[in-house]
C-alpha positions, 0 to 999 in steps of 0.5 A: 585831837579835840577837846571839849570842856565841860562848863558844869562838869563832864555827865556821863548820863548826858555826854555819853555818846548812847545816854543810859536811860535814868528815872524821871523823878532822879538825876545824877549829880551836876546832871541837867534836868531834860525838861530844861534847855541848855543854854550854849556857851559860844564864847570860844566859838568862831565867829561864823558859828556863834552868828548861828546861835540861835538855831540852837534856841530856836529849835529847842535843843536837849540834852538828849538830842544829838548835839551832845548824842551820835543817835537821837535813840538810846541802847534800849530802843525807845525814841525821844521823838522828832526835836526839829532840824536839830536832831540832826546836829552835831559837834562836827557839823554845828552852825552850817546851813547844809551838812555836808554828806562826808560817806563813802560812797559821796566821795566815790561818787564826786570823786571828778570834783575834787581831781583837777583834770588837768592834772591828771590829764598830765600825770598819766602823759608823763607816766606813759613817756617815763614807761620805758625808762623805768622798766630798765630800772630794776630795785631802785636802781638806775640802768647807769648804777645797776652797769656798775654795780655790776662793773665794780662786783665784777672786779672783785672777783679773784683769779681763776686758780684762785677762785678754785683754790677758794671752792676747792677748800670751802668744799672739803673743809667747810661745806659739812660745817654749815649744814651741806646747803648746796650741792658741789657738784652742781656748783662745780658745774655751773662754775666752770661753764661760767669761763670763757676761754680767757680763764674768766669769769662773766658774772653777766651771763650767769643767775645772780642769785647763783653768783651770791652764792660764789660771793658767799663762798668766798667771804666765808672761805678766805676769813675762815680759812687758817693763815698759812693757806690763805697766805699759799693762795697769795692773800696776805693776814691784811688783805683777810677781812678788807676780802671777807667784807668786800665779797660780803657786800656783793653777796648783798649787791648780787641777791638785789642785782637778782631780785631775790625778794620777788623772785624766789629761788634756793640760791638765795636761801643758800647763800644767805645761809653761808653769809654766817661764817663770815657775817659774824666774823666781820661784824655783821650780825645785825644784817645777816639777821635780817636776810636770815628772816628773808630766808625763810619767807623764801623758803616757806614760798618754796615750799621747803618748810613742807 
């Protein structure tokens, strides 16, 4: 972001950070002899810098001094000798009466002087006031948004009879082609425990990561089943794509509600892999690819790759 105009042309022997050693009797074309003093063109410098141009004139700056280089010692190790106060000058601090110490140690040591204590105290107070509210926020959802999302997902569930028919079909005809990604008897056992006496499946009482697996089964089965089979369940042809997309979106919502990215569980992997059967057919291949990458990370975190 910084630019420099070289009045007499760029000379690497002079303007390099570590100037190369040259012969005392020979100079490179365009180079400035070290025995002559260099006058700086201050026409383009700020006013406060031009007003102190006498510093460079009185200190006898040479091309080898630190106004041109960051170090007064060349790579060969021979020192150029003391050149007075100008030995500490560089392009950043040139023209200042005192040179600021901007090292990390100084910043950390003097950090209190750079922070407004009043604002810091106010920020701490606000954090403490909102701590109870922030604890209720889960994965970017406020309590109100979380409640609304749960209500929406609950409304997407089919009846108990339809749900069991879809789950049975997936177990008999589709589970094999998905590599047996989940254990059907264990899944059925958890499903039956989730039903209330009235035949309703209360999702709040279940693990959201397991619920994501349930919706992935619903989505994959409704879009992949023959039309004659899906019509026997009470769904028309126009319902197949619509429900597959809604239930597929419910998979993503359940994963977020279950904090799948932080709380690793095998149900998250099962749900994501089982989404493969439906996401390609409804045009969500790119979204599924992102979730598939997450499933690989979760699997490694659980040690399933060993």
